[in-house]
C-alpha positions in Angstrom: 113.5 112.9 125.6 111.1 113.7 122.8 111.4 111.1 120.0 110.8 114.0 117.6 114.3 115.2 118.4 115.5 112.5 116.0 114.7 114.8 113.1 116.6 117.6 114.8 119.6 115.3 115.2 119.2 114.3 111.5 119.9 118.0 110.5 123.1 117.9 112.6 124.6 114.9 111.0 123.5 115.9 107.5 125.2 119.3 107.7 128.3 117.8 109.1 128.4 115.3 106.3 127.8 117.9 103.6 130.6 120.1 105.1 133.3 117.4 105.0 132.1 116.0 101.7 133.3 119.2 100.1 136.8 118.1 101.2 136.5 114.5 100.1 139.6 113.2 98.3 141.7 116.3 98.9 144.1 114.4 101.2 143.7 116.7 104.2 142.2 114.7 107.0 142.6 117.5 109.5 140.7 119.9 107.4 137.9 117.3 106.8 137.5 116.8 110.5 137.6 120.5 111.3 134.8 121.5 108.9 132.7 118.6 110.2 133.2 119.6 113.8 132.4 123.3 113.0 129.2 122.4 111.0 128.0 120.0 113.7 128.6 122.5 116.5 126.8 125.3 114.6 123.7 123.2 113.9 123.7 121.6 117.4 123.1 125.0 118.9 119.8 125.2 117.0 118.4 122.0 118.6 116.0 122.6 121.5 117.9 120.8 124.2 120.1 121.3 127.2 122.9 119.1 125.9 126.2 117.9 127.3 128.9 116.3 125.1 130.0 113.2 126.9 132.1 111.8 124.0 133.5 114.4 121.7 136.7 115.5 119.9 138.8 115.3 123.1 139.5 117.2 126.3 138.9 121.0 126.4 142.5 122.0 126.0 142.9 119.8 122.9 139.6 120.5 121.1 138.2 124.0 120.5 134.7 122.6 119.8 132.6 119.6 120.9 135.0 118.7 123.7 134.0 116.4 126.5 131.8 118.3 129.0 130.9 121.1 126.5 127.3 122.4 126.8 125.4 122.5 123.5 121.9 123.2 122.3 119.5 126.1 122.4 119.7 126.3 126.2 123.3 127.4 125.9 123.5 129.1 122.5 124.0 132.8 122.2 120.7 134.4 123.2 119.4 131.1 124.6 117.0 131.2 127.5 119.2 129.2 129.8 119.2 125.6 131.0 116.6 126.3 133.7 113.9 126.6 131.0 111.9 123.8 129.4 114.7 122.2 127.3 115.2 118.5 128.0 118.6 117.4 129.4 120.4 115.2 126.9 123.8 113.5 126.9 125.4 113.4 123.4 128.2 111.3 121.9 129.6 112.6 118.6 132.0 111.6 115.9 131.6 114.4 113.4 133.6 112.4 110.8 134.1 108.8 111.5 136.8 107.8 109.0 138.8 111.0 108.5 141.3 109.1 106.3 138.4 107.5 104.4 137.1 111.0 103.5 140.5 112.4 102.8 141.2 109.6 100.3 137.6 109.2 98.9 137.3 105.7 100.3 134.0 104.1 101.3 132.2 104.2 104.6 133.1 107.6 106.0 130.1 108.9 108.0 129.0 111.7 110.3 127.4 110.3 113.4 126.0 111.1 116.9 124.1 109.3 119.6 121.9 111.0 122.2 120.3 109.8 125.4 118.5 110.9 128.5 121.0 112.3 131.1 123.4 109.6 132.3 122.5 107.2 129.4 125.9 107.0 127.7 129.1 105.8 129.3 131.8 108.5 129.7 134.4 106.4 128.0 138.1 107.5 128.1 139.8 107.9 124.8 141.6 104.5 125.1 141.6 101.4 123.0 138.9 98.8 123.6 138.7 95.1 122.7 135.5 94.6 120.7 133.3 91.8 119.4 130.1 92.9 117.5 127.5 90.5 116.3 123.9 90.6 115.1 120.7 89.6 116.9 120.9 85.9 116.1 124.4 85.5 117.6 124.3 87.8 120.6 123.7 85.1 123.2 126.1 82.6 121.7 129.5 84.3 121.9 131.9 85.6 124.5 134.7 88.2 124.3 137.0 85.7 126.2 136.2 82.7 124.0 138.7 81.6 121.4 138.2 82.9 117.9 137.3 79.5 116.4 134.7 78.9 119.1 133.0 82.2 118.6 132.9 81.7 114.8 131.5 78.2 115.1 128.8 79.6 117.5 127.9 82.4 115.1 127.7 79.9 112.2 125.4 77.7 114.2 123.2 80.6 115.1 122.9 81.6 111.5 122.4 78.0 110.2 125.5 78.1 107.9 129.1 77.0 107.7 132.0 78.9 109.2 133.5 79.3 105.7 130.3 81.3 104.8 131.0 83.9 107.4 132.6 87.4 106.8 134.4 89.1 109.7 135.4 92.7 109.5 138.8 93.6 111.1 140.7 96.8 111.2 143.9 96.4 109.2 146.5 97.1 111.9 149.7 95.3 113.0 148.2 94.6 116.4 145.7 92.3 114.7 148.2 90.0 113.0 147.4 87.1 115.3 143.7 87.7 115.2 143.7 87.7 111.4 145.7 84.5 111.3 143.3 82.8 113.8 140.2 83.8 111.7 141.8 82.6 108.5 142.6 79.3 110.2 138.9 78.6 110.6 138.1 79.1 107.0 136.1 82.2 107.6 136.5 85.2 105.2 137.9 88.6 106.3 137.1 92.1 105.2 140.1 94.3 106.2 139.3 97.9 106.6 141.6 100.9 107.0 139.3 102.9 109.3 135.7 103.0 110.4 135.0 100.1 112.8 131.8 102.0 114.0 130.2 101.8 110.5 131.4 98.2 110.3 129.7 97.4 113.6 126.4 98.7 112.4 126.5 96.5 109.3 127.2 93.4 111.4 123.8 93.9 113.1 121.9 94.3 109.8 120.7 91.1 108.1 121.7 91.1 104.5 124.7 93.4 104.8 127.1 90.5 104.2 129.0 91.1 107.4 128.5 88.7 110.3 130.9 90.0 113.0 133.4 92.6 113.8 136.5 91.6 115.8 139.5 93.4 117.2 140.7 96.5 119.1 139.5 100.0 118.3 138.6 103.2 120.0 136.5 103.2 123.2 134.4 106.3 122.1 133.4 104.5 118.9 132.5 101.5 121.1 129.9 103.6 123.0 128.5 104.9 119.7 128.3 101.3 118.4 126.5 100.3 121.6 123.9 103.0 121.1 123.2 101.6 117.6 123.1 98.1 119.0 120.4 99.1 121.5 118.3 100.1 118.5 119.2 97.2 116.1 119.0 94.4 118.7 122.6 93.4 118.0 125.3 93.3 120.6 128.7 94.6 121.4 131.1 92.9 123.9 133.9 95.2 124.9 136.7 95.7 127.4 138.9 98.7 127.9 142.6 98.2 127.2 144.2 99.6 130.4 147.9 99.0 130.3 149.6 101.9 132.1 149.1 103.9 135.3 148.2 106.9 133.1 145.4 104.8 131.6 144.1 103.9 135.0 144.1 107.5 136.1 142.1 108.5 133.1 139.6 105.7 133.8 139.2 106.7 137.4 138.7 110.4 136.4 135.6 109.2 134.5 134.3 107.0 137.3 135.6 103.7 136.0 137.4 101.5 138.6 136.9 97.9 137.2 139.5 97.8 134.4 138.7 94.2 133.4 134.9 94.5 133.1 133.3 93.2 129.9 130.8 95.7 128.8 127.7 95.0 126.7 125.5 97.5 124.9 123.2 98.0 127.9 126.4 99.0 130.0 127.9 101.3 127.4 124.5 102.9 126.4 122.2 102.3 129.3 119.7 105.1 128.6 116.0 104.4 128.6 115.7 106.4 125.4 118.4 106.3 122.7 118.6 108.1 119.4 121.3 107.3 116.9 121.8 109.3 113.7 124.3 109.0 110.9 124.7 110.4 107.4 127.0 108.9 104.7 129.9 111.1 103.6 131.3 108.6 101.1 129.4 105.7 99.6 129.1 102.8 102.0 127.4 99.5 102.7 124.2 101.0 104.2 124.2 104.6 103.0 125.4 106.5 99.9 127.7 109.4 100.2 126.9 113.0 99.7 126.0 113.9 96.1 126.2 117.4 94.7 124.2 118.5 91.7 123.6 121.8 90.1 120.5 122.7 92.1 121.1 121.1 95.4 122.7 118.3 97.5 121.5 114.8 98.2 122.2 112.9 101.4 121.6 109.4 102.7 121.0 108.9 106.4 119.8 106.4 109.0 118.0 107.4 112.2 117.4 104.8 114.9 115.6 105.0 118.2 114.6 102.4 120.8 111.5 104.1 122.1 109.4 104.0 120.0 111.5 101.4 118.3 112.1 102.7 114.8 114.8 102.4 112.1 114.5 104.9 109.3 116.6 105.2 106.2 116.2 108.8 104.9 117.1 110.1 101.5 117.1 113.9 101.5 117.4 116.5 98.8 118.6 119.9 100.1 117.3 122.3 97.4 119.2 125.4 96.4 117.4 128.8 96.9 116.4 129.5 93.4 113.2 129.8 91.3 114.2 127.4 88.5 115.4 124.5 90.6 115.4 121.1 88.9 115.1 118.1 91.2 117.1 115.1 90.0 116.1 111.5 90.9 
């Protein structure tokens, strides 16, 4: 997979972010998601790849676009030359709008995001819940998904050379996390409760200086794979296990080739590809990226592109200039 594809994928997430930013604060989460999907799908078909969606908006019957198994890229676009040509085969995981409620309410940390890898490089995760623990580079060899909360927090604190009461742990604000929240508070660590967006939270946990030291709790498995792709580039780590509690869950796992329902996955299991590209653009203002800003003569976006080969992390501020002769660029 050509590393230069990262700039092509940047266009995809930028346009998805711009599309749903027009709906920001309007209270219609479904509309926000729909326009993001449509924009991402349109731009994806201009990327020179033979792409397959391995994590998308759902199964084909439930999602009109960017469904699991959908073929995307120039190889499959109308008038394309076909997958037998020179286009590289790429697996893609997408979340056109991570944080639909955040966008609908104008809350921080909504992003448009995708991860891409060489064929077979991203786990085909069923749309189930997943237990997760995300930490940064200093702590990744010191914690365990099965360890008690207090032991993990003490280990993280030792790795960082600070006290437990200095730590900040991000947790999704859900009734299922009532005990987890109580256990974290009992250690003296601080908690940042979020309404949505555990993917963006996971990224910040792996960036030194973000003020977040771990993400704990149960969230979506597809977001776990996207987080793993980011961890492969950031040298952080995610520990995860699928929540398989019914025969129907087991069947869905088996349909995607998963038979060990108790396995603890790490980033190299969830995103094992030799070459990984991760791209995200802020929709609303967040910890690492600003949201989309509209001005009279254009649009400004803030994005991050990561890749593991060559190993690069790029923060990109783009101005999309309106087609006019008297355009004024604003800093």
